[in-house]
C-alpha positions as a LaTeX table, in Angstrom:
\begin{tabular}{lrrr}
\hline
Residue & $x$ (\AA) & $y$ (\AA) & $z$ (\AA) \\
\hline
Met1 & 106.99 & 67.31 & 105.57 \\
Asp2 & 105.51 & 64.59 & 108.04 \\
Asp3 & 103.11 & 61.96 & 107.09 \\
Arg4 & 100.06 & 63.89 & 107.90 \\
Asp5 & 101.13 & 66.84 & 105.76 \\
Gln6 & 101.76 & 64.43 & 102.96 \\
Gln7 & 98.42 & 63.02 & 103.47 \\
Tyr8 & 96.98 & 66.58 & 102.91 \\
Arg9 & 98.64 & 66.83 & 99.59 \\
Gln10 & 97.52 & 63.45 & 98.52 \\
Val11 & 93.90 & 64.16 & 99.55 \\
Trp12 & 93.98 & 67.36 & 97.32 \\
Gln13 & 95.38 & 65.39 & 94.45 \\
Thr14 & 92.53 & 62.75 & 94.80 \\
Pro15 & 89.20 & 63.75 & 93.61 \\
Gln16 & 86.39 & 63.37 & 96.27 \\
Ala17 & 83.72 & 61.02 & 95.64 \\
Pro18 & 80.12 & 62.62 & 95.89 \\
Ser19 & 77.53 & 60.99 & 97.98 \\
Asn20 & 75.33 & 58.41 & 96.05 \\
Pro21 & 73.45 & 60.51 & 93.50 \\
Ser22 & 70.55 & 57.92 & 93.78 \\
Met23 & 69.83 & 58.91 & 97.14 \\
Gln24 & 69.69 & 62.70 & 96.45 \\
Pro25 & 66.36 & 64.47 & 95.57 \\
Thr26 & 66.04 & 65.58 & 92.09 \\
Gly27 & 67.75 & 68.74 & 91.32 \\
Val28 & 69.91 & 68.72 & 94.49 \\
Gln29 & 73.57 & 68.87 & 94.21 \\
Pro30 & 75.19 & 65.66 & 95.74 \\
Gln31 & 77.16 & 66.42 & 98.88 \\
Pro32 & 80.86 & 65.26 & 99.00 \\
Val33 & 81.74 & 62.52 & 101.44 \\
Leu34 & 83.89 & 63.43 & 104.37 \\
Thr35 & 85.69 & 60.66 & 106.03 \\
Leu36 & 86.68 & 60.88 & 109.59 \\
Glu37 & 90.58 & 60.74 & 108.72 \\
Asp38 & 90.00 & 63.44 & 106.00 \\
Ala39 & 88.17 & 65.63 & 108.63 \\
Lys40 & 91.16 & 65.14 & 110.98 \\
Ile41 & 93.59 & 66.31 & 108.43 \\
Tyr42 & 91.60 & 69.37 & 107.32 \\
Lys43 & 91.14 & 70.48 & 110.99 \\
Arg44 & 94.87 & 70.10 & 111.67 \\
Val45 & 95.58 & 72.31 & 108.57 \\
Phe46 & 93.14 & 74.97 & 109.91 \\
Ser47 & 94.47 & 74.57 & 113.52 \\
Arg48 & 98.31 & 74.79 & 112.57 \\
Leu49 & 97.59 & 78.12 & 110.56 \\
Cys50 & 95.90 & 79.62 & 113.47 \\
Trp51 & 98.46 & 78.30 & 116.00 \\
Ala52 & 100.97 & 80.09 & 113.71 \\
Leu53 & 99.12 & 83.37 & 114.14 \\
Val54 & 99.03 & 82.89 & 117.72 \\
Ala55 & 102.78 & 82.34 & 117.94 \\
Met56 & 103.39 & 85.51 & 115.89 \\
Met57 & 101.13 & 87.59 & 118.14 \\
Leu58 & 102.74 & 86.28 & 121.34 \\
Val59 & 106.24 & 86.62 & 120.13 \\
Thr60 & 105.60 & 90.06 & 118.68 \\
Gln61 & 104.24 & 91.39 & 122.00 \\
Leu62 & 106.86 & 89.79 & 124.29 \\
Ser63 & 109.72 & 90.91 & 121.99 \\
Ala64 & 108.23 & 94.41 & 121.76 \\
Val65 & 108.31 & 94.59 & 125.61 \\
Gly66 & 111.81 & 93.36 & 125.58 \\
Ile67 & 113.03 & 95.67 & 122.83 \\
Ser68 & 111.43 & 98.66 & 124.71 \\
Ala69 & 113.08 & 97.80 & 127.98 \\
Leu70 & 116.42 & 97.36 & 126.15 \\
Val71 & 116.07 & 100.80 & 124.51 \\
Gly72 & 115.00 & 102.34 & 127.89 \\
Ala73 & 117.99 & 101.11 & 129.55 \\
Ile74 & 120.73 & 101.68 & 126.93 \\
Ile75 & 119.54 & 104.67 & 124.66 \\
Pro76 & 116.44 & 106.14 & 126.42 \\
Gln77 & 116.62 & 109.21 & 124.05 \\
Phe78 & 115.57 & 107.04 & 120.97 \\
Ala79 & 112.26 & 106.42 & 122.49 \\
Gln80 & 111.50 & 110.02 & 121.58 \\
Ser81 & 112.45 & 109.53 & 117.90 \\
Pro82 & 109.62 & 109.39 & 115.26 \\
Trp83 & 111.45 & 106.10 & 114.13 \\
Tyr84 & 110.99 & 104.50 & 117.61 \\
Met85 & 107.60 & 102.68 & 117.36 \\
Trp86 & 108.04 & 101.70 & 113.80 \\
Val87 & 111.48 & 100.21 & 114.36 \\
Val88 & 110.00 & 98.29 & 117.30 \\
Gln89 & 107.21 & 97.07 & 115.29 \\
Val90 & 109.36 & 95.99 & 112.46 \\
Ile91 & 111.87 & 93.89 & 114.69 \\
Ser92 & 109.16 & 92.40 & 116.95 \\
Met93 & 106.44 & 91.61 & 114.21 \\
Tyr94 & 108.09 & 91.59 & 110.78 \\
Ile95 & 111.25 & 89.79 & 111.79 \\
Leu96 & 110.80 & 87.91 & 115.02 \\
Gly97 & 107.03 & 87.38 & 114.76 \\
Leu98 & 107.14 & 86.42 & 111.20 \\
Gly99 & 109.96 & 84.03 & 111.93 \\
Ala100 & 107.76 & 82.32 & 114.56 \\
Phe101 & 104.82 & 82.14 & 112.02 \\
Tyr102 & 106.89 & 80.67 & 109.36 \\
Leu103 & 108.42 & 78.00 & 111.67 \\
Val104 & 104.76 & 76.56 & 112.27 \\
Val105 & 103.52 & 76.70 & 108.85 \\
Tyr106 & 106.32 & 75.90 & 106.47 \\
Lys107 & 105.78 & 72.18 & 106.41 \\
Ile108 & 102.08 & 72.50 & 105.34 \\
Pro109 & 102.00 & 71.92 & 101.54 \\
Ser110 & 101.39 & 75.12 & 99.50 \\
Phe111 & 99.48 & 75.08 & 96.14 \\
Ser112 & 100.43 & 77.66 & 93.49 \\
Pro113 & 97.52 & 78.99 & 91.18 \\
Ala114 & 96.76 & 76.99 & 88.13 \\
Gln115 & 97.05 & 80.13 & 86.03 \\
Lys116 & 97.74 & 83.87 & 86.53 \\
Ser117 & 96.19 & 86.87 & 84.80 \\
Thr118 & 96.70 & 90.58 & 84.80 \\
Leu119 & 94.26 & 93.36 & 85.61 \\
Ser120 & 93.71 & 96.36 & 83.13 \\
Ala121 & 94.03 & 99.87 & 84.53 \\
Gly122 & 90.35 & 100.14 & 84.68 \\
Gln123 & 89.90 & 97.00 & 86.52 \\
Phe124 & 92.63 & 97.90 & 89.06 \\
Leu125 & 90.97 & 101.42 & 89.43 \\
Gly126 & 87.65 & 99.70 & 90.13 \\
Tyr127 & 89.12 & 97.45 & 92.97 \\
Thr128 & 90.75 & 100.51 & 94.32 \\
Val129 & 87.50 & 102.34 & 94.55 \\
Val130 & 85.73 & 99.26 & 96.10 \\
Ser131 & 88.51 & 99.05 & 98.65 \\
Phe132 & 88.12 & 102.52 & 99.64 \\
Gly133 & 84.36 & 102.27 & 99.85 \\
Ala134 & 84.55 & 99.00 & 101.85 \\
Met135 & 87.01 & 100.54 & 104.28 \\
Tyr136 & 85.04 & 103.65 & 105.07 \\
Ala137 & 81.69 & 102.06 & 105.07 \\
Phe138 & 82.96 & 99.58 & 107.70 \\
Asn139 & 84.90 & 102.19 & 109.46 \\
Met140 & 81.46 & 103.98 & 109.95 \\
Ile141 & 80.25 & 101.02 & 111.87 \\
Thr142 & 83.27 & 100.90 & 114.09 \\
Val143 & 82.81 & 104.53 & 114.78 \\
Val144 & 79.36 & 103.99 & 116.03 \\
Ile145 & 80.35 & 100.97 & 118.11 \\
Val146 & 83.55 & 102.63 & 119.59 \\
Asn147 & 81.73 & 105.76 & 120.53 \\
Gly148 & 79.01 & 103.85 & 122.18 \\
Ile149 & 81.53 & 102.07 & 124.25 \\
Ser150 & 83.41 & 105.30 & 125.08 \\
Met151 & 80.32 & 106.94 & 126.33 \\
Leu152 & 79.56 & 103.92 & 128.55 \\
Arg153 & 83.06 & 103.84 & 130.01 \\
Gly154 & 83.39 & 107.57 & 130.24 \\
Gln155 & 86.67 & 107.69 & 128.26 \\
Gln156 & 87.67 & 107.46 & 124.71 \\
Val157 & 88.61 & 104.04 & 123.27 \\
Thr158 & 92.24 & 103.98 & 122.16 \\
Asn159 & 93.03 & 103.46 & 118.57 \\
Pro160 & 96.59 & 102.04 & 118.22 \\
Leu161 & 96.74 & 103.44 & 114.73 \\
Glu162 & 96.67 & 106.97 & 115.86 \\
Ser163 & 99.94 & 106.81 & 117.59 \\
Leu164 & 101.57 & 105.49 & 114.38 \\
Ala165 & 99.64 & 107.61 & 111.85 \\
Gly166 & 100.35 & 110.70 & 113.82 \\
Asn167 & 104.15 & 110.31 & 113.50 \\
Asn168 & 106.62 & 111.98 & 111.11 \\
Trp169 & 104.78 & 111.53 & 107.66 \\
Leu170 & 107.89 & 110.28 & 105.81 \\
Val171 & 108.47 & 107.56 & 108.58 \\
Thr172 & 104.86 & 106.64 & 108.51 \\
Leu173 & 104.77 & 106.52 & 104.60 \\
Leu174 & 107.90 & 104.23 & 104.62 \\
Phe175 & 106.80 & 101.69 & 107.30 \\
Gly176 & 102.91 & 102.08 & 107.24 \\
Ala177 & 102.44 & 102.31 & 103.37 \\
Val178 & 105.35 & 100.27 & 102.07 \\
Val179 & 106.78 & 97.87 & 104.60 \\
Ala180 & 103.55 & 96.82 & 106.30 \\
Pro181 & 101.52 & 95.96 & 103.18 \\
Ile182 & 104.24 & 94.04 & 101.81 \\
Ile183 & 104.72 & 91.81 & 104.91 \\
Glu184 & 101.07 & 91.68 & 105.71 \\
Glu185 & 100.04 & 90.62 & 102.15 \\
Phe186 & 102.75 & 88.09 & 102.12 \\
Ile187 & 101.28 & 86.42 & 105.17 \\
Phe188 & 97.61 & 86.63 & 104.56 \\
Arg189 & 97.40 & 86.67 & 100.71 \\
Lys190 & 100.46 & 84.54 & 99.83 \\
Leu191 & 101.25 & 82.03 & 102.53 \\
Leu192 & 97.73 & 81.45 & 103.87 \\
Ile193 & 95.91 & 81.48 & 100.58 \\
Asp194 & 98.47 & 79.07 & 99.02 \\
Lys195 & 97.94 & 76.62 & 101.92 \\
Leu196 & 94.01 & 76.95 & 101.89 \\
Arg197 & 93.56 & 77.04 & 97.99 \\
Pro198 & 92.49 & 73.36 & 97.81 \\
Phe199 & 89.14 & 74.37 & 99.83 \\
Gly200 & 88.01 & 76.75 & 97.10 \\
Asp201 & 87.64 & 80.44 & 96.80 \\
Lys202 & 84.92 & 81.05 & 99.34 \\
Ile203 & 86.71 & 79.45 & 102.19 \\
Cys204 & 90.03 & 81.02 & 101.29 \\
Ile205 & 88.60 & 84.48 & 101.10 \\
Phe206 & 86.41 & 84.38 & 104.29 \\
Thr207 & 89.05 & 82.55 & 106.42 \\
Thr208 & 92.00 & 84.75 & 105.51 \\
Ala209 & 89.81 & 88.09 & 105.72 \\
Met210 & 88.60 & 86.83 & 109.19 \\
Leu211 & 92.14 & 86.11 & 110.39 \\
Phe212 & 93.24 & 89.31 & 109.07 \\
Gly213 & 90.61 & 91.33 & 110.74 \\
Leu214 & 91.07 & 89.66 & 114.11 \\
Phe215 & 94.79 & 89.81 & 114.03 \\
His216 & 94.85 & 93.51 & 114.33 \\
Gly217 & 93.66 & 92.91 & 117.90 \\
Asn218 & 91.37 & 96.05 & 118.27 \\
Leu219 & 87.83 & 97.20 & 117.51 \\
Ser220 & 89.10 & 100.36 & 115.73 \\
Gln221 & 90.71 & 98.29 & 112.87 \\
Met222 & 88.93 & 94.86 & 112.99 \\
Phe223 & 85.85 & 95.44 & 110.84 \\
Tyr224 & 87.34 & 97.37 & 108.03 \\
Ala225 & 90.50 & 95.20 & 107.93 \\
Phe226 & 88.11 & 92.19 & 107.43 \\
Ala227 & 86.23 & 94.16 & 104.57 \\
Leu228 & 89.56 & 95.07 & 102.95 \\
Gly229 & 90.82 & 91.30 & 103.43 \\
Val230 & 87.77 & 90.27 & 101.40 \\
Val231 & 88.72 & 92.45 & 98.37 \\
Phe232 & 92.52 & 91.76 & 98.62 \\
Ala233 & 91.86 & 88.04 & 98.83 \\
Tyr234 & 89.51 & 88.00 & 95.91 \\
Val235 & 91.84 & 90.06 & 93.69 \\
Thr236 & 94.72 & 87.68 & 94.71 \\
Ile237 & 92.80 & 84.59 & 93.92 \\
Lys238 & 91.28 & 85.73 & 90.69 \\
Thr239 & 94.67 & 86.97 & 89.28 \\
Gly240 & 96.95 & 84.51 & 91.01 \\
Arg241 & 99.12 & 87.56 & 91.80 \\
Val242 & 99.68 & 88.93 & 95.24 \\
Leu243 & 101.22 & 92.17 & 93.76 \\
Tyr244 & 97.79 & 93.65 & 93.12 \\
Ala245 & 96.81 & 93.20 & 96.81 \\
Val246 & 100.18 & 94.72 & 97.92 \\
Leu247 & 99.55 & 97.76 & 95.75 \\
Leu248 & 95.93 & 98.18 & 96.92 \\
His249 & 97.00 & 97.88 & 100.51 \\
Met250 & 99.70 & 100.42 & 99.94 \\
Ile251 & 97.38 & 102.80 & 98.50 \\
Val252 & 94.80 & 102.48 & 101.23 \\
Asn253 & 97.28 & 102.83 & 103.97 \\
Ala254 & 99.00 & 105.79 & 102.34 \\
Phe255 & 95.62 & 107.66 & 102.19 \\
Gly256 & 94.37 & 106.61 & 105.49 \\
Met257 & 97.66 & 107.03 & 107.38 \\
Val258 & 99.35 & 109.94 & 105.64 \\
Ile259 & 97.09 & 112.12 & 103.38 \\
Met260 & 93.81 & 112.08 & 105.53 \\
Pro261 & 95.64 & 112.88 & 108.79 \\
Ala262 & 97.53 & 115.69 & 107.15 \\
Val263 & 94.28 & 117.25 & 105.71 \\
Val264 & 92.53 & 116.87 & 109.11 \\
Thr265 & 95.31 & 118.10 & 111.29 \\
Thr266 & 95.68 & 121.35 & 109.38 \\
Gly267 & 92.77 & 122.84 & 111.32 \\
Asn268 & 91.26 & 124.21 & 108.16 \\
Met269 & 87.54 & 123.66 & 108.43 \\
Ile270 & 86.93 & 123.81 & 104.69 \\
Ala271 & 89.66 & 121.14 & 104.11 \\
Thr272 & 88.17 & 118.94 & 106.81 \\
Ala273 & 84.79 & 119.39 & 105.48 \\
Phe274 & 85.97 & 118.46 & 101.93 \\
Ala275 & 87.63 & 115.44 & 103.40 \\
Gly276 & 84.37 & 114.36 & 104.85 \\
Phe277 & 82.33 & 114.66 & 101.73 \\
Phe278 & 85.33 & 112.98 & 99.80 \\
Val279 & 85.11 & 110.01 & 102.16 \\
Leu280 & 81.30 & 109.93 & 101.60 \\
Ala281 & 81.72 & 110.06 & 97.91 \\
Leu282 & 84.24 & 107.18 & 98.12 \\
Ile283 & 81.54 & 105.12 & 99.92 \\
Ile284 & 78.94 & 105.72 & 97.34 \\
Ala285 & 81.38 & 105.25 & 94.34 \\
Gly286 & 82.59 & 101.94 & 96.12 \\
Ala287 & 78.95 & 100.68 & 96.54 \\
Val288 & 78.06 & 101.57 & 92.86 \\
Val289 & 81.07 & 99.88 & 91.31 \\
Phe290 & 80.48 & 96.81 & 93.44 \\
Phe291 & 76.91 & 96.39 & 92.51 \\
Leu292 & 77.52 & 97.16 & 88.84 \\
Asn293 & 79.94 & 94.32 & 88.80 \\
Leu294 & 78.12 & 91.97 & 91.06 \\
Arg295 & 77.24 & 89.48 & 88.36 \\
Thr296 & 80.83 & 89.17 & 87.36 \\
Tyr297 & 82.19 & 87.91 & 90.59 \\
Arg298 & 82.92 & 84.29 & 90.43 \\
Phe299 & 83.84 & 81.89 & 93.19 \\
Glu300 & 85.46 & 78.51 & 92.10 \\
Lys301 & 85.04 & 75.34 & 94.04 \\
Gly302 & 88.25 & 73.74 & 95.30 \\
Gln303 & 89.57 & 70.16 & 94.94 \\
Ile304 & 88.44 & 69.61 & 98.44 \\
Gln305 & 84.70 & 70.13 & 98.80 \\
Leu306 & 83.55 & 70.23 & 102.37 \\
Pro307 & 79.78 & 69.32 & 103.14 \\
Lys308 & 78.10 & 72.59 & 104.07 \\
Gly309 & 77.14 & 71.31 & 107.37 \\
Arg310 & 80.58 & 70.51 & 108.43 \\
Ile311 & 82.52 & 73.80 & 107.44 \\
Gly312 & 81.89 & 75.68 & 110.60 \\
Gly313 & 82.87 & 72.75 & 112.82 \\
Leu314 & 86.15 & 72.07 & 110.84 \\
Leu315 & 87.05 & 75.81 & 110.65 \\
Phe316 & 86.11 & 76.70 & 114.19 \\
Gly317 & 86.34 & 73.46 & 116.11 \\
Asn318 & 90.02 & 73.11 & 116.53 \\
Ser319 & 92.48 & 74.05 & 119.16 \\
Gly320 & 94.33 & 76.65 & 117.00 \\
Met321 & 91.33 & 78.54 & 116.15 \\
Ile322 & 89.97 & 78.52 & 119.65 \\
Ala323 & 93.45 & 79.71 & 120.97 \\
Phe324 & 93.58 & 82.48 & 118.17 \\
Leu325 & 90.04 & 83.91 & 119.04 \\
Thr326 & 90.97 & 83.66 & 122.72 \\
Val327 & 94.15 & 85.59 & 122.21 \\
Cys328 & 92.56 & 88.14 & 119.83 \\
Gly329 & 89.56 & 88.67 & 122.31 \\
Ile330 & 91.91 & 89.29 & 125.15 \\
Phe331 & 93.72 & 92.06 & 123.03 \\
Ile332 & 90.50 & 93.55 & 121.97 \\
Val333 & 89.13 & 93.73 & 125.48 \\
Leu334 & 92.41 & 95.23 & 126.87 \\
Tyr335 & 92.55 & 97.82 & 124.13 \\
Thr336 & 88.81 & 98.77 & 124.42 \\
Leu337 & 88.40 & 98.83 & 128.21 \\
Phe338 & 91.95 & 99.29 & 129.86 \\
Val339 & 94.22 & 101.15 & 127.44 \\
\hline
\end{tabular}
């Protein structure tokens, strides 16, 4: 841990002094003071986290190309196997890419939750329903946008998930509904949240959900991944346990990548119609559960409280975030217009 990382830990452990209360209008919450040195430390944290994701994305893409070329040269018949695309993804992203990510972030201090709690079966069911509702509601927005772009370009926009979800169902279940949720939640709801925890719940939730959505690198998944990221991050922060986010992610992926495709591809019109009504029911049920519990959602402030007018500049005005948005933008444009 270098001096600047140590400063981040020290700043987190030292309460911030608010601005002079006597200068504040009556009833107005005093704004915390943000020194120039503190601002540099916080920017550096946000920047390094984003650079880590950039490293992971680039290593993943480059290694996937290399692995594909190697397989084509040595065992070309394996490229026809239902295991092929998932094996390439596991090696390129979950081993090599994750390794690159961790090398960039491991020196940034992590902060464990002050306390942990458990969810009752009813609470977990409620979050499950909200997750499904959020996923399909935001997916409807995605469908409208993607179909509009498809009409303009005269060709259907590619959804990278379709090539994976249409694979052998057992392989998809293993990698898509077990391996992927474990690794992705470890990155976004464990590593990232633990390093952003001092900034408070709202910044943790928004930042990790935004990064999670953009990290997918395509329009087809970006919006609903952001919505799911919000739910998963909230559950993780409120319970102090990433396990619940992993389970929610597993359920959502199993349903979306295995069960629903199996129903739709049967060609049975009744089954397909039922699936459509079921999705609509999930959206309505998710909205009902969300609004019924709206007053129970609580967002704790962090030890580091940023002035409201400076949050955007600190979060987005750093080299790592700019690089991350650029790389994600390139991937999104490529998948949307040229693949």
